C-alpha positions in Angstrom: 39.1 -53.1 79.1 39.4 -49.3 79.7 39.9 -48.0 83.2 37.2 -45.3 82.9 33.5 -45.9 82.2 32.8 -46.4 78.5 30.1 -47.3 76.0 29.3 -50.9 75.4 28.5 -52.5 72.1 27.1 -55.9 71.0 28.5 -58.0 68.2 28.7 -61.6 66.9 32.0 -63.4 67.0 33.3 -65.7 64.2 31.8 -68.8 65.8 28.3 -67.1 66.0 28.3 -66.3 69.8 27.0 -62.9 70.8 29.2 -60.8 73.0 29.5 -57.4 74.7 32.6 -55.3 73.9 34.1 -52.0 74.9 33.6 -49.4 72.2 36.7 -47.5 73.3 39.3 -50.2 72.8 37.2 -53.0 71.2 38.0 -55.5 73.9 35.6 -58.3 74.6 33.8 -58.0 78.0 31.7 -61.2 78.2 29.6 -63.6 76.1 25.8 -63.1 76.1 24.6 -66.1 74.1 26.2 -69.3 73.0 27.4 -69.9 69.4 24.6 -70.3 66.8 25.2 -71.6 63.3 22.9 -68.9 61.8 25.3 -66.1 63.0 28.6 -67.9 62.3 30.9 -66.5 59.7 30.7 -68.4 56.4 
């Protein structure tokens, strides 16, 4: 991720897991919740 402080966003991955990501470089920071079928890409 970025070396300076940056804003953080939340999104769902392809498998349906929710993650935090850096809005500056779009790099994944960590996983918040496990994969759920309701949020998985179809």
